[in-house]
SEFIZA-3560 file (N, C-alpha, C; in Angstrom, 3 decimals):
REM SEFIZA-3560
<numar><xx>131.851</xx><yy>163.411</yy><zz>46.919</zz><atom>N</atom></numar>
<numar><xx>131.029</xx><yy>164.307</yy><zz>46.137</zz><atom>CA</atom></numar>
<numar><xx>129.939</xx><yy>164.883</yy><zz>47.032</zz><atom>C</atom></numar>
<numar><xx>129.592</xx><yy>166.122</yy><zz>46.773</zz><atom>N</atom></numar>
<numar><xx>128.518</xx><yy>166.791</yy><zz>47.498</zz><atom>CA</atom></numar>
<numar><xx>127.442</xx><yy>167.193</yy><zz>46.501</zz><atom>C</atom></numar>
<numar><xx>126.204</xx><yy>166.835</yy><zz>46.810</zz><atom>N</atom></numar>
<numar><xx>125.064</xx><yy>167.253</yy><zz>45.994</zz><atom>CA</atom></numar>
<numar><xx>124.614</xx><yy>168.623</yy><zz>46.494</zz><atom>C</atom></numar>
<numar><xx>124.527</xx><yy>169.605</yy><zz>45.618</zz><atom>N</atom></numar>
<numar><xx>123.934</xx><yy>170.903</yy><zz>45.929</zz><atom>CA</atom></numar>
<numar><xx>122.592</xx><yy>170.962</yy><zz>45.218</zz><atom>C</atom></numar>
<numar><xx>121.529</xx><yy>171.061</yy><zz>46.007</zz><atom>N</atom></numar>
<numar><xx>120.177</xx><yy>171.099</yy><zz>45.448</zz><atom>CA</atom></numar>
<numar><xx>119.574</xx><yy>172.453</yy><zz>45.798</zz><atom>C</atom></numar>
<numar><xx>119.118</xx><yy>173.165</yy><zz>44.782</zz><atom>N</atom></numar>
<numar><xx>118.584</xx><yy>174.509</yy><zz>44.955</zz><atom>CA</atom></numar>
<numar><xx>117.062</xx><yy>174.480</yy><zz>44.801</zz><atom>C</atom></numar>
<numar><xx>116.380</xx><yy>175.160</yy><zz>45.727</zz><atom>N</atom></numar>
<numar><xx>114.920</xx><yy>175.183</yy><zz>45.696</zz><atom>CA</atom></numar>
<numar><xx>114.421</xx><yy>176.619</yy><zz>45.818</zz><atom>C</atom></numar>
<numar><xx>113.639</xx><yy>177.030</yy><zz>44.849</zz><atom>N</atom></numar>
<numar><xx>112.947</xx><yy>178.319</yy><zz>44.927</zz><atom>CA</atom></numar>
<numar><xx>111.539</xx><yy>178.028</yy><zz>45.438</zz><atom>C</atom></numar>
<numar><xx>111.226</xx><yy>178.554</yy><zz>46.609</zz><atom>N</atom></numar>
<numar><xx>109.937</xx><yy>178.284</yy><zz>47.239</zz><atom>CA</atom></numar>
<numar><xx>108.850</xx><yy>179.080</yy><zz>46.531</zz><atom>C</atom></numar>
<numar><xx>107.836</xx><yy>178.358</yy><zz>46.070</zz><atom>N</atom></numar>
<numar><xx>106.716</xx><yy>179.006</yy><zz>45.392</zz><atom>CA</atom></numar>
<numar><xx>105.445</xx><yy>178.867</yy><zz>46.226</zz><atom>C</atom></numar>
<numar><xx>105.132</xx><yy>177.646</yy><zz>46.649</zz><atom>N</atom></numar>
<numar><xx>103.885</xx><yy>177.441</yy><zz>47.386</zz><atom>CA</atom></numar>
<numar><xx>104.079</xx><yy>176.769</yy><zz>48.744</zz><atom>C</atom></numar>
<numar><xx>105.301</xx><yy>176.588</yy><zz>49.184</zz><atom>N</atom></numar>
<numar><xx>105.640</xx><yy>176.012</yy><zz>50.493</zz><atom>CA</atom></numar>
<numar><xx>105.308</xx><yy>174.539</yy><zz>50.642</zz><atom>C</atom></numar>
<numar><xx>104.663</xx><yy>173.921</yy><zz>49.701</zz><atom>N</atom></numar>
<numar><xx>104.273</xx><yy>172.524</yy><zz>49.879</zz><atom>CA</atom></numar>
<numar><xx>104.956</xx><yy>171.623</yy><zz>48.863</zz><atom>C</atom></numar>
<numar><xx>104.571</xx><yy>171.724</yy><zz>47.606</zz><atom>N</atom></numar>
<numar><xx>105.054</xx><yy>170.796</yy><zz>46.586</zz><atom>CA</atom></numar>
<numar><xx>106.536</xx><yy>170.891</yy><zz>46.301</zz><atom>C</atom></numar>
<numar><xx>106.974</xx><yy>172.066</yy><zz>45.885</zz><atom>N</atom></numar>
<numar><xx>108.370</xx><yy>172.201</yy><zz>45.462</zz><atom>CA</atom></numar>
<numar><xx>109.348</xx><yy>171.963</yy><zz>46.604</zz><atom>C</atom></numar>
<numar><xx>109.109</xx><yy>172.561</yy><zz>47.745</zz><atom>N</atom></numar>
<numar><xx>109.999</xx><yy>172.387</yy><zz>48.887</zz><atom>CA</atom></numar>
<numar><xx>109.933</xx><yy>170.967</yy><zz>49.430</zz><atom>C</atom></numar>
<numar><xx>108.745</xx><yy>170.383</yy><zz>49.429</zz><atom>N</atom></numar>
<numar><xx>108.594</xx><yy>169.003</yy><zz>49.903</zz><atom>CA</atom></numar>
<numar><xx>109.364</xx><yy>168.013</yy><zz>49.054</zz><atom>C</atom></numar>
<numar><xx>109.315</xx><yy>168.191</yy><zz>47.749</zz><atom>N</atom></numar>
<numar><xx>110.051</xx><yy>167.305</yy><zz>46.840</zz><atom>CA</atom></numar>
<numar><xx>111.549</xx><yy>167.439</yy><zz>47.079</zz><atom>C</atom></numar>
<numar><xx>112.028</xx><yy>168.672</yy><zz>47.177</zz><atom>N</atom></numar>
<numar><xx>113.462</xx><yy>168.889</yy><zz>47.403</zz><atom>CA</atom></numar>
<numar><xx>113.905</xx><yy>168.316</yy><zz>48.746</zz><atom>C</atom></numar>
<numar><xx>113.109</xx><yy>168.531</yy><zz>49.796</zz><atom>N</atom></numar>
<numar><xx>113.439</xx><yy>168.028</yy><zz>51.129</zz><atom>CA</atom></numar>
<numar><xx>113.506</xx><yy>166.502</yy><zz>51.134</zz><atom>C</atom></numar>
<numar><xx>112.516</xx><yy>165.862</yy><zz>50.528</zz><atom>N</atom></numar>
<numar><xx>112.514</xx><yy>164.390</yy><zz>50.498</zz><atom>CA</atom></numar>
<numar><xx>113.670</xx><yy>163.844</yy><zz>49.669</zz><atom>C</atom></numar>
<numar><xx>113.987</xx><yy>164.489</yy><zz>48.550</zz><atom>N</atom></numar>
<numar><xx>115.123</xx><yy>164.066</yy><zz>47.734</zz><atom>CA</atom></numar>
<numar><xx>116.416</xx><yy>164.146</yy><zz>48.543</zz><atom>C</atom></numar>
<numar><xx>116.611</xx><yy>165.252</yy><zz>49.230</zz><atom>N</atom></numar>
<numar><xx>117.818</xx><yy>165.405</yy><zz>50.055</zz><atom>CA</atom></numar>
<numar><xx>117.865</xx><yy>164.363</yy><zz>51.165</zz><atom>C</atom></numar>
<numar><xx>116.740</xx><yy>164.132</yy><zz>51.818</zz><atom>N</atom></numar>
<numar><xx>116.696</xx><yy>163.144</yy><zz>52.898</zz><atom>CA</atom></numar>
<numar><xx>117.010</xx><yy>161.746</yy><zz>52.380</zz><atom>C</atom></numar>
<numar><xx>116.480</xx><yy>161.401</yy><zz>51.212</zz><atom>N</atom></numar>
<numar><xx>116.739</xx><yy>160.073</yy><zz>50.646</zz><atom>CA</atom></numar>
<numar><xx>118.192</xx><yy>159.914</yy><zz>50.224</zz><atom>C</atom></numar>
<numar><xx>118.772</xx><yy>160.937</yy><zz>49.644</zz><atom>N</atom></numar>
<numar><xx>120.189</xx><yy>160.872</yy><zz>49.270</zz><atom>CA</atom></numar>
<numar><xx>121.069</xx><yy>160.754</yy><zz>50.516</zz><atom>C</atom></numar>
<numar><xx>120.754</xx><yy>161.542</yy><zz>51.541</zz><atom>N</atom></numar>
<numar><xx>121.530</xx><yy>161.491</yy><zz>52.782</zz><atom>CA</atom></numar>
<numar><xx>121.409</xx><yy>160.129</yy><zz>53.452</zz><atom>C</atom></numar>
<numar><xx>120.221</xx><yy>159.524</yy><zz>53.390</zz><atom>N</atom></numar>
<numar><xx>120.025</xx><yy>158.197</yy><zz>53.982</zz><atom>CA</atom></numar>
<numar><xx>120.870</xx><yy>157.141</yy><zz>53.282</zz><atom>C</atom></numar>
<numar><xx>121.250</xx><yy>157.407</yy><zz>52.051</zz><atom>N</atom></numar>
<numar><xx>122.104</xx><yy>156.478</yy><zz>51.289</zz><atom>CA</atom></numar>
<numar><xx>123.586</xx><yy>156.813</yy><zz>51.446</zz><atom>C</atom></numar>
<numar><xx>123.887</xx><yy>157.730</yy><zz>52.349</zz><atom>N</atom></numar>
<numar><xx>125.275</xx><yy>158.058</yy><zz>52.628</zz><atom>CA</atom></numar>
<numar><xx>125.865</xx><yy>159.181</yy><zz>51.801</zz><atom>C</atom></numar>
<numar><xx>125.041</xx><yy>159.826</yy><zz>50.989</zz><atom>N</atom></numar>
<numar><xx>125.528</xx><yy>160.933</yy><zz>50.166</zz><atom>CA</atom></numar>
<numar><xx>125.598</xx><yy>162.214</yy><zz>51.004</zz><atom>C</atom></numar>
<numar><xx>126.496</xx><yy>163.095</yy><zz>50.648</zz><atom>N</atom></numar>
<numar><xx>126.570</xx><yy>164.418</yy><zz>51.266</zz><atom>CA</atom></numar>
<numar><xx>125.698</xx><yy>165.350</yy><zz>50.442</zz><atom>C</atom></numar>
<numar><xx>124.785</xx><yy>166.054</yy><zz>51.119</zz><atom>N</atom></numar>
<numar><xx>123.794</xx><yy>166.866</yy><zz>50.417</zz><atom>CA</atom></numar>
<numar><xx>123.679</xx><yy>168.234</yy><zz>51.085</zz><atom>C</atom></numar>
<numar><xx>123.571</xx><yy>169.266</yy><zz>50.257</zz><atom>N</atom></numar>
<numar><xx>123.269</xx><yy>170.606</yy><zz>50.749</zz><atom>CA</atom></numar>
<numar><xx>122.014</xx><yy>171.080</yy><zz>50.034</zz><atom>C</atom></numar>
<numar><xx>121.021</xx><yy>171.483</yy><zz>50.825</zz><atom>N</atom></numar>
<numar><xx>119.785</xx><yy>172.024</yy><zz>50.266</zz><atom>CA</atom></numar>
<numar><xx>119.823</xx><yy>173.538</yy><zz>50.422</zz><atom>C</atom></numar>
<numar><xx>119.776</xx><yy>174.221</yy><zz>49.312</zz><atom>N</atom></numar>
<numar><xx>119.761</xx><yy>175.680</yy><zz>49.299</zz><atom>CA</atom></numar>
<numar><xx>118.318</xx><yy>176.122</yy><zz>49.050</zz><atom>C</atom></numar>
<numar><xx>117.762</xx><yy>176.867</yy><zz>50.014</zz><atom>N</atom></numar>
<numar><xx>116.364</xx><yy>177.293</yy><zz>49.936</zz><atom>CA</atom></numar>
<numar><xx>116.315</xx><yy>178.811</yy><zz>50.048</zz><atom>C</atom></numar>
<numar><xx>115.527</xx><yy>179.448</yy><zz>49.203</zz><atom>N</atom></numar>
<numar><xx>115.446</xx><yy>180.905</yy><zz>49.248</zz><atom>CA</atom></numar>
<numar><xx>114.535</xx><yy>181.416</yy><zz>50.361</zz><atom>C</atom></numar>
<numar><xx>113.787</xx><yy>180.528</yy><zz>51.022</zz><atom>N</atom></numar>
<numar><xx>112.920</xx><yy>180.913</yy><zz>52.144</zz><atom>CA</atom></numar>
<numar><xx>112.948</xx><yy>179.799</yy><zz>53.183</zz><atom>C</atom></numar>
<numar><xx>113.916</xx><yy>179.860</yy><zz>54.090</zz><atom>N</atom></numar>
<numar><xx>114.093</xx><yy>178.801</yy><zz>55.088</zz><atom>CA</atom></numar>
<numar><xx>112.888</xx><yy>178.706</yy><zz>56.017</zz><atom>C</atom></numar>
<numar><xx>112.192</xx><yy>179.809</yy><zz>56.254</zz><atom>N</atom></numar>
<numar><xx>111.038</xx><yy>179.783</yy><zz>57.157</zz><atom>CA</atom></numar>
<numar><xx>109.954</xx><yy>178.833</yy><zz>56.658</zz><atom>C</atom></numar>
<numar><xx>109.908</xx><yy>178.599</yy><zz>55.349</zz><atom>N</atom></numar>
<numar><xx>108.920</xx><yy>177.675</yy><zz>54.792</zz><atom>CA</atom></numar>
<numar><xx>109.181</xx><yy>176.245</yy><zz>55.239</zz><atom>C</atom></numar>
<numar><xx>110.394</xx><yy>175.953</yy><zz>55.671</zz><atom>N</atom></numar>
<numar><xx>110.756</xx><yy>174.602</yy><zz>56.093</zz><atom>CA</atom></numar>
<numar><xx>110.410</xx><yy>174.340</yy><zz>57.558</zz><atom>C</atom></numar>
<numar><xx>110.123</xx><yy>175.379</yy><zz>58.331</zz><atom>N</atom></numar>
<numar><xx>109.880</xx><yy>175.237</yy><zz>59.766</zz><atom>CA</atom></numar>
<numar><xx>108.722</xx><yy>174.305</yy><zz>60.086</zz><atom>C</atom></numar>
<numar><xx>107.634</xx><yy>174.399</yy><zz>59.359</zz><atom>N</atom></numar>
<numar><xx>106.478</xx><yy>173.544</yy><zz>59.656</zz><atom>CA</atom></numar>
<numar><xx>106.690</xx><yy>172.123</yy><zz>59.146</zz><atom>C</atom></numar>
<numar><xx>107.474</xx><yy>171.984</yy><zz>58.077</zz><atom>N</atom></numar>
<numar><xx>107.667</xx><yy>170.676</yy><zz>57.464</zz><atom>CA</atom></numar>
<numar><xx>108.648</xx><yy>169.814</yy><zz>58.256</zz><atom>C</atom></numar>
<numar><xx>109.686</xx><yy>170.424</yy><zz>58.774</zz><atom>N</atom></numar>
<numar><xx>110.732</xx><yy>169.682</yy><zz>59.483</zz><atom>CA</atom></numar>
<numar><xx>111.221</xx><yy>170.520</yy><zz>60.663</zz><atom>C</atom></numar>
<numar><xx>110.386</xx><yy>170.666</yy><zz>61.703</zz><atom>N</atom></numar>
<numar><xx>110.754</xx><yy>171.546</yy><zz>62.817</zz><atom>CA</atom></numar>
<numar><xx>112.031</xx><yy>171.116</yy><zz>63.543</zz><atom>C</atom></numar>
<numar><xx>112.335</xx><yy>169.818</yy><zz>63.564</zz><atom>N</atom></numar>
<numar><xx>113.560</xx><yy>169.356</yy><zz>64.209</zz><atom>CA</atom></numar>
<numar><xx>114.728</xx><yy>169.307</yy><zz>63.234</zz><atom>C</atom></numar>
<numar><xx>114.487</xx><yy>169.584</yy><zz>61.970</zz><atom>N</atom></numar>
<numar><xx>115.551</xx><yy>169.501</yy><zz>60.973</zz><atom>CA</atom></numar>
<numar><xx>115.920</xx><yy>168.053</yy><zz>60.725</zz><atom>C</atom></numar>
<numar><xx>117.174</xx><yy>167.837</yy><zz>60.402</zz><atom>N</atom></numar>
<numar><xx>117.662</xx><yy>166.480</yy><zz>60.207</zz><atom>CA</atom></numar>
<numar><xx>119.067</xx><yy>166.396</yy><zz>60.771</zz><atom>C</atom></numar>
<numar><xx>119.605</xx><yy>165.195</yy><zz>60.852</zz><atom>N</atom></numar>
<numar><xx>120.953</xx><yy>165.010</yy><zz>61.372</zz><atom>CA</atom></numar>
<numar><xx>121.934</xx><yy>165.853</yy><zz>60.574</zz><atom>C</atom></numar>
<numar><xx>122.830</xx><yy>166.482</yy><zz>61.277</zz><atom>N</atom></numar>
<numar><xx>123.913</xx><yy>167.264</yy><zz>60.675</zz><atom>CA</atom></numar>
<numar><xx>123.399</xx><yy>168.465</yy><zz>59.884</zz><atom>C</atom></numar>
<numar><xx>122.251</xx><yy>168.985</yy><zz>60.275</zz><atom>N</atom></numar>
<numar><xx>121.690</xx><yy>170.151</yy><zz>59.589</zz><atom>CA</atom></numar>
<numar><xx>122.476</xx><yy>171.397</yy><zz>59.951</zz><atom>C</atom></numar>
<numar><xx>122.666</xx><yy>172.243</yy><zz>58.985</zz><atom>N</atom></numar>
<numar><xx>123.338</xx><yy>173.514</yy><zz>59.203</zz><atom>CA</atom></numar>
<numar><xx>122.613</xx><yy>174.568</yy><zz>58.395</zz><atom>C</atom></numar>
<numar><xx>122.272</xx><yy>175.669</yy><zz>59.039</zz><atom>N</atom></numar>
<numar><xx>121.640</xx><yy>176.769</yy><zz>58.321</zz><atom>CA</atom></numar>
<numar><xx>122.487</xx><yy>178.014</yy><zz>58.493</zz><atom>C</atom></numar>
<numar><xx>122.454</xx><yy>178.856</yy><zz>57.502</zz><atom>N</atom></numar>
<numar><xx>123.180</xx><yy>180.128</yy><zz>57.614</zz><atom>CA</atom></numar>
<numar><xx>122.503</xx><yy>181.182</yy><zz>56.766</zz><atom>C</atom></numar>
//
């Protein structure tokens, strides 16, 4: 199963941070997760190195 989590960036901190941490925690438990973000640039300061197996398009 793959989790698809969608995030609409509003303030770059709360909403995106919650979605990012949720995805990271699910992935740490071995789940397959895709985070869909409408503004990827908002993630640059939060996770500049990304995470393992990150893919953006």
